Backbone and ligand atoms as CSV (ligand in chain L), in Angstrom:
chain,resi,resn,atom,element,x,y,z
A,1,MET,N,N,0.900,-1.213,0.032
A,1,MET,CA,C,0.026,0.021,0.027
A,1,MET,C,C,0.855,1.236,0.062
A,2,PRO,N,N,0.571,2.230,-0.869
A,2,PRO,CA,C,1.488,3.495,-0.834
A,2,PRO,C,C,1.255,4.275,0.324
A,3,PHE,N,N,2.326,5.054,0.736
A,3,PHE,CA,C,2.243,5.990,1.795
A,3,PHE,C,C,1.118,6.935,1.608
A,4,HIS,N,N,0.256,7.158,2.658
A,4,HIS,CA,C,-0.746,8.089,2.565
A,4,HIS,C,C,-1.221,8.592,3.994
A,5,LYS,N,N,-1.966,9.605,4.035
A,5,LYS,CA,C,-2.655,10.133,5.210
A,5,LYS,C,C,-3.997,10.517,4.950
A,6,GLU,N,N,-4.964,10.316,5.808
A,6,GLU,CA,C,-6.358,10.667,5.608
A,6,GLU,C,C,-6.613,12.168,5.959
A,7,MET,N,N,-7.244,12.886,5.085
A,7,MET,CA,C,-7.600,14.269,5.175
A,7,MET,C,C,-9.049,14.452,5.266
A,8,LYS,N,N,-9.410,15.593,5.985
A,8,LYS,CA,C,-10.822,15.938,5.932
A,8,LYS,C,C,-10.923,17.227,5.187
A,9,HIS,N,N,-11.980,17.259,4.330
A,9,HIS,CA,C,-12.197,18.574,3.557
A,9,HIS,C,C,-12.689,19.622,4.544
A,10,VAL,N,N,-12.152,20.764,4.361
A,10,VAL,CA,C,-12.543,21.922,5.236
A,10,VAL,C,C,-13.384,23.013,4.448
A,11,ALA,N,N,-12.667,23.465,3.372
A,11,ALA,CA,C,-13.365,24.585,2.590
A,11,ALA,C,C,-12.894,24.643,1.192
A,12,TYR,N,N,-13.676,25.297,0.364
A,12,TYR,CA,C,-13.203,25.627,-0.976
A,12,TYR,C,C,-13.124,27.156,-1.084
A,13,TYR,N,N,-12.111,27.557,-1.869
A,13,TYR,CA,C,-11.948,28.991,-2.150
A,13,TYR,C,C,-11.872,29.113,-3.738
A,14,MET,N,N,-12.750,29.873,-4.255
A,14,MET,CA,C,-12.724,30.196,-5.629
A,14,MET,C,C,-12.410,31.606,-5.851
A,15,GLY,N,N,-11.476,31.727,-6.877
A,15,GLY,CA,C,-11.079,33.196,-7.073
A,15,GLY,C,C,-10.338,33.357,-8.374
A,16,LYS,N,N,-9.799,34.530,-8.572
A,16,LYS,CA,C,-8.942,34.716,-9.841
A,16,LYS,C,C,-7.625,35.402,-9.424
A,17,ALA,N,N,-6.613,35.029,-10.108
A,17,ALA,CA,C,-5.312,35.546,-9.915
A,17,ALA,C,C,-5.147,36.904,-10.543
A,18,ALA,N,N,-4.299,37.773,-10.036
A,18,ALA,CA,C,-4.193,39.094,-10.497
A,18,ALA,C,C,-3.544,39.207,-11.887
A,19,HIS,N,N,-4.067,39.960,-12.766
A,19,HIS,CA,C,-3.463,40.136,-14.073
A,19,HIS,C,C,-1.993,40.746,-13.863
A,20,GLY,N,N,-1.069,40.035,-14.556
A,20,GLY,CA,C,0.357,40.508,-14.356
A,20,GLY,C,C,1.043,39.908,-13.202
A,21,GLY,N,N,0.299,39.133,-12.286
A,21,GLY,CA,C,0.873,38.446,-11.213
A,21,GLY,C,C,1.639,37.299,-11.591
A,22,ASP,N,N,2.423,36.727,-10.610
A,22,ASP,CA,C,3.140,35.532,-10.790
A,22,ASP,C,C,2.188,34.428,-10.280
A,23,LEU,N,N,1.843,33.413,-11.161
A,23,LEU,CA,C,0.850,32.467,-10.774
A,23,LEU,C,C,1.202,31.740,-9.484
A,24,LEU,N,N,2.435,31.197,-9.383
A,24,LEU,CA,C,2.822,30.439,-8.203
A,24,LEU,C,C,2.777,31.325,-6.948
A,25,GLU,N,N,3.245,32.490,-7.043
A,25,GLU,CA,C,3.271,33.434,-6.022
A,25,GLU,C,C,1.757,33.785,-5.569
A,26,GLU,N,N,0.901,33.952,-6.450
A,26,GLU,CA,C,-0.499,34.271,-6.177
A,26,GLU,C,C,-1.175,33.153,-5.310
A,27,ILE,N,N,-0.971,31.869,-5.807
A,27,ILE,CA,C,-1.503,30.783,-5.030
A,27,ILE,C,C,-0.912,30.606,-3.697
A,28,THR,N,N,0.393,30.718,-3.665
A,28,THR,CA,C,1.129,30.609,-2.418
A,28,THR,C,C,0.705,31.719,-1.389
A,29,ALA,N,N,0.578,32.952,-1.901
A,29,ALA,CA,C,0.175,34.036,-0.988
A,29,ALA,C,C,-1.226,33.812,-0.389
A,30,LEU,N,N,-2.130,33.197,-1.186
A,30,LEU,CA,C,-3.500,32.898,-0.682
A,30,LEU,C,C,-3.425,31.788,0.410
A,31,CYS,N,N,-2.598,30.826,0.147
A,31,CYS,CA,C,-2.467,29.758,1.207
A,31,CYS,C,C,-1.883,30.344,2.520
A,32,THR,N,N,-0.898,31.174,2.395
A,32,THR,CA,C,-0.267,31.906,3.509
A,32,THR,C,C,-1.276,32.750,4.302
A,33,ALA,N,N,-1.975,33.519,3.571
A,33,ALA,CA,C,-2.992,34.498,4.122
A,33,ALA,C,C,-4.070,33.655,4.816
A,34,ARG,N,N,-4.510,32.541,4.277
A,34,ARG,CA,C,-5.631,31.729,4.838
A,34,ARG,C,C,-5.132,30.665,5.804
A,35,GLY,N,N,-3.801,30.530,5.980
A,35,GLY,CA,C,-3.261,29.551,6.880
A,35,GLY,C,C,-3.459,28.100,6.323
A,36,ILE,N,N,-3.475,27.959,5.001
A,36,ILE,CA,C,-3.734,26.651,4.305
A,36,ILE,C,C,-2.379,25.949,4.219
A,37,THR,N,N,-2.230,24.809,4.887
A,37,THR,CA,C,-0.951,24.030,4.805
A,37,THR,C,C,-1.239,22.690,4.180
A,38,LEU,N,N,-2.515,22.311,3.886
A,38,LEU,CA,C,-2.863,21.102,3.329
A,38,LEU,C,C,-3.957,21.343,2.331
A,39,GLY,N,N,-3.883,20.795,1.020
A,39,GLY,CA,C,-4.923,21.182,0.176
A,39,GLY,C,C,-4.593,20.652,-1.284
A,40,ARG,N,N,-5.466,21.047,-2.132
A,40,ARG,CA,C,-5.248,20.821,-3.618
A,40,ARG,C,C,-5.782,22.054,-4.295
A,41,VAL,N,N,-5.148,22.320,-5.464
A,41,VAL,CA,C,-5.537,23.419,-6.339
A,41,VAL,C,C,-5.722,23.008,-7.759
A,42,GLU,N,N,-6.752,23.618,-8.344
A,42,GLU,CA,C,-6.840,23.471,-9.839
A,42,GLU,C,C,-7.111,24.822,-10.417
A,43,ALA,N,N,-6.775,25.078,-11.693
A,43,ALA,CA,C,-6.892,26.316,-12.251
A,43,ALA,C,C,-6.979,26.243,-13.822
A,44,LEU,N,N,-7.554,27.306,-14.428
A,44,LEU,CA,C,-7.522,27.396,-15.838
A,44,LEU,C,C,-7.464,28.882,-16.253
A,45,GLY,N,N,-7.136,29.130,-17.462
A,45,GLY,CA,C,-7.055,30.555,-17.804
A,45,GLY,C,C,-6.019,30.756,-18.837
A,46,ALA,N,N,-5.204,31.858,-18.740
A,46,ALA,CA,C,-4.182,32.142,-19.687
A,46,ALA,C,C,-2.932,32.866,-19.005
A,47,LEU,N,N,-1.866,32.686,-19.686
A,47,LEU,CA,C,-0.610,33.268,-19.236
A,47,LEU,C,C,-0.102,34.163,-20.286
A,48,LYS,N,N,0.736,35.154,-19.911
A,48,LYS,CA,C,1.398,35.992,-20.903
A,48,LYS,C,C,2.686,35.315,-21.254
A,49,LYS,N,N,3.305,34.613,-20.261
A,49,LYS,CA,C,4.513,33.846,-20.536
A,49,LYS,C,C,4.606,32.716,-19.410
A,50,ALA,N,N,5.426,31.753,-19.755
A,50,ALA,CA,C,5.520,30.701,-18.767
A,50,ALA,C,C,7.005,30.333,-18.532
A,51,HIS,N,N,7.162,29.602,-17.406
A,51,HIS,CA,C,8.508,29.134,-17.002
A,51,HIS,C,C,8.240,27.748,-16.388
A,52,LEU,N,N,8.495,26.745,-17.052
A,52,LEU,CA,C,8.129,25.369,-16.720
A,52,LEU,C,C,9.359,24.500,-16.514
A,53,GLY,N,N,9.288,23.691,-15.420
A,53,GLY,CA,C,10.362,22.724,-15.047
A,53,GLY,C,C,10.149,21.344,-15.537
A,54,TYR,N,N,11.347,20.679,-15.812
A,54,TYR,CA,C,11.398,19.306,-16.029
A,54,TYR,C,C,12.435,18.719,-15.099
A,55,TYR,N,N,12.119,17.755,-14.325
A,55,TYR,CA,C,13.153,17.222,-13.501
A,55,TYR,C,C,14.006,16.207,-14.137
A,56,ASP,N,N,15.235,16.484,-14.338
A,56,ASP,CA,C,16.284,15.592,-14.950
A,56,ASP,C,C,16.674,14.599,-13.911
A,57,GLN,N,N,16.224,13.328,-14.051
A,57,GLN,CA,C,16.382,12.303,-12.980
A,57,GLN,C,C,17.743,11.892,-12.861
A,58,ASP,N,N,18.570,11.979,-13.980
A,58,ASP,CA,C,19.940,11.593,-13.956
A,58,ASP,C,C,20.820,12.675,-13.299
A,59,ALA,N,N,20.545,13.862,-13.740
A,59,ALA,CA,C,21.336,15.007,-13.163
A,59,ALA,C,C,20.902,15.453,-11.772
A,60,ARG,N,N,19.566,14.938,-11.477
A,60,ARG,CA,C,18.906,15.335,-10.197
A,60,ARG,C,C,18.852,16.856,-10.050
A,61,GLU,N,N,18.323,17.476,-11.130
A,61,GLU,CA,C,18.064,18.903,-11.037
A,61,GLU,C,C,16.999,19.268,-12.088
A,62,TYR,N,N,16.302,20.483,-11.838
A,62,TYR,CA,C,15.349,20.862,-12.685
A,62,TYR,C,C,15.920,21.663,-13.838
A,63,ARG,N,N,15.406,21.342,-15.105
A,63,ARG,CA,C,15.735,22.056,-16.301
A,63,ARG,C,C,14.543,22.940,-16.578
A,64,PHE,N,N,14.669,24.324,-16.643
A,64,PHE,CA,C,13.520,25.168,-16.906
A,64,PHE,C,C,13.361,25.702,-18.325
A,65,LEU,N,N,12.243,25.656,-18.809
A,65,LEU,CA,C,12.018,26.201,-20.189
A,65,LEU,C,C,11.188,27.540,-20.031
A,66,GLU,N,N,11.683,28.587,-20.680
A,66,GLU,CA,C,10.861,29.818,-20.763
A,66,GLU,C,C,10.164,29.906,-22.074
A,67,ILE,N,N,8.914,30.175,-21.962
A,67,ILE,CA,C,8.125,30.243,-23.179
A,67,ILE,C,C,7.469,31.706,-23.168
A,68,ASN,N,N,8.114,32.545,-24.030
A,68,ASN,CA,C,7.646,33.997,-24.035
A,68,ASN,C,C,6.640,34.250,-25.113
A,69,LYS,N,N,5.451,33.706,-24.841
A,69,LYS,CA,C,4.315,34.019,-25.719
A,69,LYS,C,C,3.088,33.743,-24.942
A,70,PRO,N,N,1.905,34.304,-25.420
A,70,PRO,CA,C,0.614,33.970,-24.700
A,70,PRO,C,C,0.182,32.431,-24.880
A,71,LEU,N,N,-0.258,31.998,-23.721
A,71,LEU,CA,C,-0.703,30.582,-23.640
A,71,LEU,C,C,-1.927,30.440,-22.875
A,72,GLU,N,N,-2.692,29.457,-23.284
A,72,GLU,CA,C,-3.815,28.976,-22.528
A,72,GLU,C,C,-3.377,28.111,-21.389
A,73,ILE,N,N,-3.937,28.258,-20.211
A,73,ILE,CA,C,-3.729,27.184,-19.116
A,73,ILE,C,C,-4.885,26.199,-19.427
A,74,ALA,N,N,-4.519,25.095,-20.033
A,74,ALA,CA,C,-5.516,24.015,-20.299
A,74,ALA,C,C,-5.953,23.430,-19.022
A,75,ILE,N,N,-4.963,23.093,-18.147
A,75,ILE,CA,C,-5.292,22.661,-16.781
A,75,ILE,C,C,-3.968,22.886,-15.855
A,76,LEU,N,N,-4.254,23.264,-14.684
A,76,LEU,CA,C,-3.237,23.300,-13.630
A,76,LEU,C,C,-3.919,22.436,-12.584
A,77,VAL,N,N,-3.012,21.519,-12.065
A,77,VAL,CA,C,-3.359,20.740,-10.840
A,77,VAL,C,C,-2.240,20.650,-9.949
A,78,GLY,N,N,-2.532,20.796,-8.598
A,78,GLY,CA,C,-1.396,20.731,-7.671
A,78,GLY,C,C,-1.897,20.562,-6.285
A,79,ASN,N,N,-0.936,20.484,-5.348
A,79,ASN,CA,C,-1.321,20.296,-3.910
A,79,ASN,C,C,-0.466,21.257,-3.113
A,80,VAL,N,N,-0.976,21.330,-1.792
A,80,VAL,CA,C,-0.417,22.265,-0.791
A,80,VAL,C,C,0.035,21.397,0.335
A,81,SER,N,N,1.366,21.596,0.701
A,81,SER,CA,C,1.791,20.925,1.930
A,81,SER,C,C,2.803,21.865,2.518
A,82,VAL,N,N,3.792,21.419,3.433
A,82,VAL,CA,C,4.632,22.307,4.109
A,82,VAL,C,C,6.066,21.993,3.711
A,83,LYS,N,N,6.803,23.091,3.446
A,83,LYS,CA,C,8.200,23.010,3.249
A,83,LYS,C,C,8.934,24.152,4.013
A,84,ASP,N,N,9.958,23.854,4.665
A,84,ASP,CA,C,10.682,24.871,5.417
A,84,ASP,C,C,9.657,25.717,6.371
A,85,GLY,N,N,8.657,24.990,6.964
A,85,GLY,CA,C,7.808,25.650,7.898
A,85,GLY,C,C,6.776,26.532,7.250
A,86,LYS,N,N,6.636,26.493,5.932
A,86,LYS,CA,C,5.737,27.466,5.186
A,86,LYS,C,C,4.866,26.587,4.215
A,87,PRO,N,N,3.639,27.193,3.921
A,87,PRO,CA,C,2.837,26.548,2.865
A,87,PRO,C,C,3.608,26.471,1.587
A,88,PHE,N,N,3.574,25.309,0.893
A,88,PHE,CA,C,4.331,25.024,-0.323
A,88,PHE,C,C,3.414,24.582,-1.353
A,89,VAL,N,N,3.298,25.203,-2.456
A,89,VAL,CA,C,2.423,24.804,-3.547
A,89,VAL,C,C,3.166,24.106,-4.616
A,90,HIS,N,N,2.873,22.875,-4.922
A,90,HIS,CA,C,3.498,22.088,-6.057
A,90,HIS,C,C,2.493,21.905,-7.008
A,91,ALA,N,N,2.661,22.416,-8.251
A,91,ALA,CA,C,1.699,22.273,-9.300
A,91,ALA,C,C,2.292,22.003,-10.620
A,92,HIS,N,N,1.556,21.219,-11.420
A,92,HIS,CA,C,1.935,20.981,-12.824
A,92,HIS,C,C,0.834,21.528,-13.717
A,93,VAL,N,N,1.228,21.939,-14.910
A,93,VAL,CA,C,0.348,22.584,-15.901
A,93,VAL,C,C,0.431,21.948,-17.298
A,94,THR,N,N,-0.663,21.976,-18.012
A,94,THR,CA,C,-0.585,21.853,-19.437
A,94,THR,C,C,-0.994,23.098,-20.041
A,95,LEU,N,N,-0.233,23.694,-20.859
A,95,LEU,CA,C,-0.542,24.963,-21.603
A,95,LEU,C,C,-0.644,24.646,-23.041
A,96,SER,N,N,-1.375,25.585,-23.734
A,96,SER,CA,C,-1.453,25.456,-25.155
A,96,SER,C,C,-1.226,26.796,-25.937
A,97,ASP,N,N,-0.696,26.747,-27.128
A,97,ASP,CA,C,-0.367,28.040,-27.804
A,97,ASP,C,C,-1.420,28.208,-28.952
A,98,ARG,N,N,-1.189,29.317,-29.737
A,98,ARG,CA,C,-2.343,29.628,-30.693
A,98,ARG,C,C,-2.530,28.502,-31.851
A,99,GLU,N,N,-1.557,27.656,-31.937
A,99,GLU,CA,C,-1.714,26.535,-32.845
A,99,GLU,C,C,-2.263,25.284,-32.133
A,100,HIS,N,N,-2.577,25.488,-30.808
A,100,HIS,CA,C,-3.158,24.422,-30.003
A,100,HIS,C,C,-2.101,23.336,-29.699
A,101,ARG,N,N,-0.829,23.635,-29.827
A,101,ARG,CA,C,0.181,22.751,-29.414
A,101,ARG,C,C,0.334,22.850,-27.822
A,102,ALA,N,N,0.642,21.663,-27.198
A,102,ALA,CA,C,0.704,21.654,-25.813
A,102,ALA,C,C,2.073,21.758,-25.253
A,103,TYR,N,N,2.235,22.383,-24.211
A,103,TYR,CA,C,3.492,22.361,-23.341
A,103,TYR,C,C,3.099,21.878,-21.933
A,104,GLY,N,N,4.015,21.226,-21.286
A,104,GLY,CA,C,3.617,20.719,-19.965
A,104,GLY,C,C,4.853,20.668,-19.061
A,105,GLY,N,N,4.585,20.677,-17.735
A,105,GLY,CA,C,5.577,20.579,-16.809
A,105,GLY,C,C,5.276,21.175,-15.520
A,106,HIS,N,N,6.314,21.298,-14.695
A,106,HIS,CA,C,6.276,21.754,-13.302
A,106,HIS,C,C,6.081,23.254,-13.252
A,107,LEU,N,N,5.113,23.787,-12.601
A,107,LEU,CA,C,4.946,25.242,-12.559
A,107,LEU,C,C,6.018,25.946,-11.833
A,108,GLY,N,N,6.791,26.660,-12.462
A,108,GLY,CA,C,7.924,27.435,-11.897
A,108,GLY,C,C,7.514,28.849,-11.603
A,109,PRO,N,N,8.314,29.525,-10.814
A,109,PRO,CA,C,8.133,30.975,-10.629
A,109,PRO,C,C,8.373,31.664,-12.076
A,110,GLY,N,N,7.631,32.739,-12.317
A,110,GLY,CA,C,7.953,33.412,-13.649
A,110,GLY,C,C,6.795,33.147,-14.650
A,111,CYS,N,N,5.708,32.473,-14.152
A,111,CYS,CA,C,4.504,32.398,-15.042
A,111,CYS,C,C,3.664,33.507,-14.872
A,112,GLU,N,N,3.617,34.495,-15.793
A,112,GLU,CA,C,2.831,35.764,-15.639
A,112,GLU,C,C,1.375,35.549,-16.130
A,113,VAL,N,N,0.519,35.954,-15.198
A,113,VAL,CA,C,-0.883,35.704,-15.421
A,113,VAL,C,C,-1.411,36.732,-16.369
A,114,PHE,N,N,-2.276,36.284,-17.350
A,114,PHE,CA,C,-3.157,37.111,-18.174
A,114,PHE,C,C,-4.522,37.134,-17.476
A,115,ALA,N,N,-5.009,35.916,-17.325
A,115,ALA,CA,C,-6.296,35.771,-16.583
A,115,ALA,C,C,-6.257,34.300,-16.040
A,116,CYS,N,N,-6.700,34.162,-14.836
A,116,CYS,CA,C,-6.649,32.760,-14.198
A,116,CYS,C,C,-7.743,32.654,-13.177
A,117,GLU,N,N,-8.582,31.577,-13.356
A,117,GLU,CA,C,-9.579,31.181,-12.322
A,117,GLU,C,C,-9.119,30.023,-11.568
A,118,PHE,N,N,-9.260,29.981,-10.304
A,118,PHE,CA,C,-8.713,28.846,-9.573
A,118,PHE,C,C,-9.775,28.308,-8.573
A,119,VAL,N,N,-9.617,27.097,-8.160
A,119,VAL,CA,C,-10.381,26.591,-7.031
A,119,VAL,C,C,-9.286,26.013,-6.049
A,120,LEU,N,N,-9.307,26.419,-4.867
A,120,LEU,CA,C,-8.339,25.953,-3.852
A,120,LEU,C,C,-9.182,25.208,-2.804
A,121,GLN,N,N,-8.849,23.954,-2.527
A,121,GLN,CA,C,-9.545,23.148,-1.539
A,121,GLN,C,C,-8.593,22.978,-0.358
A,122,ALA,N,N,-9.109,23.348,0.845
A,122,ALA,CA,C,-8.364,23.237,2.055
A,122,ALA,C,C,-8.721,21.985,2.800
A,123,PHE,N,N,-7.744,21.262,3.288
A,123,PHE,CA,C,-7.940,20.028,4.125
A,123,PHE,C,C,-7.495,20.266,5.497
A,124,ASP,N,N,-7.973,19.440,6.379
A,124,ASP,CA,C,-7.528,19.428,7.804
A,124,ASP,C,C,-6.982,18.000,7.966
A,125,GLY,N,N,-5.968,17.829,8.644
A,125,GLY,CA,C,-5.381,16.445,8.937
A,125,GLY,C,C,-3.935,16.553,9.364
A,126,PRO,N,N,-3.360,15.315,9.417
A,126,PRO,CA,C,-1.846,15.327,9.818
A,126,PRO,C,C,-1.006,15.991,8.742
A,127,GLN,N,N,-0.095,16.813,9.179
A,127,GLN,CA,C,0.775,17.620,8.239
A,127,GLN,C,C,1.494,16.667,7.332
A,128,LEU,N,N,1.669,17.114,6.111
A,128,LEU,CA,C,2.631,16.596,5.102
A,128,LEU,C,C,3.734,17.576,4.961
A,129,THR,N,N,4.951,17.136,5.357
A,129,THR,CA,C,6.083,17.981,5.344
A,129,THR,C,C,7.151,17.531,4.350
A,130,ARG,N,N,7.582,18.400,3.548
A,130,ARG,CA,C,8.574,17.974,2.444
A,130,ARG,C,C,10.023,18.039,3.153
A,131,VAL,N,N,10.645,16.939,2.902
A,131,VAL,CA,C,12.044,16.730,3.329
A,131,VAL,C,C,12.859,16.216,2.143
A,132,PHE,N,N,14.170,16.413,2.122
A,132,PHE,CA,C,15.019,15.920,1.098
A,132,PHE,C,C,14.959,14.416,1.097
A,133,ASP,N,N,14.738,13.851,-0.135
A,133,ASP,CA,C,14.726,12.455,-0.324
A,133,ASP,C,C,15.871,11.946,-1.048
A,134,GLN,N,N,16.680,11.079,-0.447
A,134,GLN,CA,C,17.918,10.625,-1.031
A,134,GLN,C,C,17.739,9.888,-2.296
A,135,GLN,N,N,16.720,9.116,-2.494
A,135,GLN,CA,C,16.583,8.277,-3.609
A,135,GLN,C,C,16.311,9.121,-5.010
A,136,THR,N,N,15.597,10.242,-4.760
A,136,THR,CA,C,15.278,11.022,-5.940
A,136,THR,C,C,15.981,12.337,-6.022
A,137,GLY,N,N,16.389,12.848,-4.893
A,137,GLY,CA,C,16.996,14.199,-4.851
A,137,GLY,C,C,15.978,15.322,-4.764
A,138,LEU,N,N,14.717,14.894,-4.555
A,138,LEU,CA,C,13.526,15.832,-4.543
A,138,LEU,C,C,13.055,16.113,-3.040
A,139,PRO,N,N,12.433,17.230,-2.841
A,139,PRO,CA,C,11.804,17.393,-1.523
A,139,PRO,C,C,10.468,16.699,-1.422
A,140,LEU,N,N,10.485,15.477,-0.990
A,140,LEU,CA,C,9.250,14.753,-0.958
A,140,LEU,C,C,8.568,14.636,0.515
A,141,TRP,N,N,7.413,14.151,0.558
A,141,TRP,CA,C,6.782,14.133,1.841
A,141,TRP,C,C,7.402,13.086,2.884
A,142,ASP,N,N,7.634,13.601,4.058
A,142,ASP,CA,C,8.257,12.841,5.129
A,142,ASP,C,C,7.286,11.762,5.554
A,143,GLU,N,N,7.703,10.557,5.530
A,143,GLU,CA,C,6.793,9.427,6.001
A,143,GLU,C,C,6.825,9.144,7.522
A,144,GLY,N,N,7.644,9.982,8.186
A,144,GLY,CA,C,7.698,9.801,9.693
A,144,GLY,C,C,6.497,10.350,10.412
L,1,ZN,ZN,ZN,6.743,19.035,-9.912
């Protein structure tokens, strides 16, 4: 059975990210303001530009791609947990360009919002804390 913890649903927050804002910062700021340290997020909308990560498993580091053009957010999905004592948003996105070609990856800082509607779901339950994982080199949830 995979590692897991049981959560209770507490609340939904629906809103829109600020035009020109940094999408990851916008979601993180809401979590911080509302004291949300456990949850999930989904969103759709459009970006002015994007900065997406791909984790190179051999090099054990993120490679970032900057896409400097308008893009649709076809889907963003992510979770909220704790890293370094603060709410930490981990999200992945699928974006599409004017030719409807898709880009995907780890949501990095530097994704500038054109328009974005989100749903943030807050949970109550045992904390999930990110710690350095030797096997992957990633900050994964502590199983302790
Ligand atoms: Zn990721």
